[in-house]
Every structure is written in C-alpha cells, then in structure tokens.
N, C-alpha and C positions, 0 to 999 in steps of 0.2 A: 636857534639862538636868537635872543632879543636883540633890537636894534640899541645904539647907544641912549638913544632919550629914553625909551622904554626902560632899560638897564637902569639908566639915573634917577628915574620916576619911582621904581621898585625898590631900589637902594634907600630912597628918601623915607617910603612908605614903610619900611620896614624897621628903620632906625628910629623914626618916629614913635613908631609902635612900642619898639622896646623901651624908649626912654620915658613915654606918657602912659602906655597902657590904654590910650585912647585911640578910635578911627580917626583918620585924616580924610578931610574934604579938599575939593579941586583948588577952593582959594587958598588954603593954608599952602598946599604945595607949590602953586604960584608964586608964594613969598619966600620958599625955601629954594627953590631952584636957582643956579646962577645966572640964568639968561633969561630973556622975557618969553614967556608963553602964555597965550589966553587960558582961561578958566575951561573954555570948551574944548580946546585942543587936548588939556590936562584930562577931563571928563573922557574924552574918545579913548585915550591911551588907558585910561583906567578900566575902561568897559573892555579894551582888547584885552588886558592883563588879566581882567576877571573870567573873561571868555577861555583862556590859556588855563585856568585853574589857579592862577597865582594869586588872585584877591578874592575876598570874600565882601557881601556887603549885609549887614545884618538887619538894616530897616530902609526902606526906599529911599528916603531922603538922608540917611545918614551917610557917613565917611566908609570907605574901605578898610579893612584889615588884612593883614597877610594871610594866607592859606599855608598848609603844610608845604605844599610845591614852592610856594615864594621862599619859606626858610632854605629847603634843598637847592634851591637855585642862588640864594644869597652866600651860603657856605661854600659850594663847589664854584661860582664864578666871581661874586662880588667882594666877599671878605678876603680881607689883605693879611695874609699870615704875619706874626708878629714873632720875633725870636724870644727865648726865655733868656732872663739875664743868668749870668752864672750863680746868684743864689737860689733862683727857683730852680735850677737844673740840679744843685746841690740836694735841696731838701726833697726832692722829688727822688732822687738817688738812695736817700737816707731813709726815707719812708717806706721805699720798695724794696730795700735790702733786708729789713726786718723779718719779713715772712718769706724770704727767697727760696726757702726750701719747701714752703707748703703752697702747692699749686691754687688750691682753693682760696686760701687767706690771700696770697698775693694777687690774686683776680680780684678779691673783694677791696683790698688796698688800693688797687689800680683804679677800681671805679669810683671809689672816694676821692681819690686824687682828682679824677676827672671832674667830679662835682665840686671839689674845692677850689680849684684853680679859676674859674670862671668870675669868683667871688672878688679877685682882684681886679678885673677889668671893668670898665664904666658899663653898666648893664649886663655884665656878662651873667650872673646869677638869673636876671629877668628871661632873658633869651634861652638859657638852658633849661630853666624851669618850663617855659612852653614848649620845647623840644623834647622833654624828657616826660611826659606826658603818659597816661595810660596805653597809648599806642606803642610806645617803646615796647620791643620784643621781650626783653628782660630787666631792664632798669626802671624803676619808678621813683619817681621825685617826691609826690605830694603826700604827706603825712595823713595819717586818719583817713584813709579814702581806702573804698574797696574796687580793685581795678580787676578787668577781665582779660588774660591773655588771648591771644588769638587760638589759644587750643581750647579755651573755655574755662581754665583753672581758676578761681578766684583767689586774692590773696589780700590779706591784711598786713599792715606793716607797723614797726615800732616808729614813732614820730621822729620824722628828720632822717631816717636811715632810706637808702637805696635798698629794694628789693631784686634778689636774683632768683 
C-alpha cells in the first residue's frame, strides 16, 4: 500500500492526465498539491512510483504518465464511488429490460451501458477510453483499429462499437 503523500501524488498525476492527456512534471505537481513540498521531493516520489510500476516516463526530461497499474490502483483505492441518481437508475433498468430474455443481447446492452455512463462524468470517456484499449480481454473501444486478443485472434470492428 502507498503512503498518504505518494497516493496523493499518484491521484493528482492520474487526474491531470485524464483532464489534459499530457505528461506532468514535478513543478506542476508542486503547484497542485495542497501542501508545500519541494520539486526534488516530488521527483523522488515520482521515481519511487515509477519503480513500483505506477508511472511511465516517455522521454528522459519529460513528465510522467500513469501506467496500467496506476489506473488499477486508482479504481481500487483512490476513486470515490458516486451513487446514481434515480433518473440514471431508471434509464439503466429500462435499457436492460428490453432484451432481458436474450442473454447475449442483454450482455451486449450491458456493455454499451458501461460505455455510455462515463460520458456523463467529467473526463469519464477519456479514462474509460484509456482503460478499454486492445489489452482488454473482450471489450474494445477504439474504432477502425485491429486489435489482437491474448489468444491471438484479430478483430476489426464497426466504428464506435465495442467488440465481444
């Protein structure tokens, strides 16, 4: 488990990257943290997070970006759950009840619902777009791309549609 400061730094890096799509450096992080910490301390913490596999550095002098492990940690430990409104709950129930008798169509509807819900959250589609890349086992988000499953099968998809 990460300490409080490292978790706060990782949270800021992930949220910054989700909002901007840009790597973040230690100076920018210093300005975003709610308490005073030197750039050198931030660089040391970022190096430690990189060694743990949470951050990646594309260029030697560039900022850091979250890796797959960072997103998993964020979802499991840092993300705060948000209750659905009654309207959102009713919309989901309505959408899923249409094909309730057909398991395959119900699964497809559920996948589309998972894809559509994050669009209502700030930055939601961007984070899910990054999480549902070709390395997802059965759902693909990126249109007009050929992806390779872990089992070696290649798939091409209709634009904008998840693939199962």
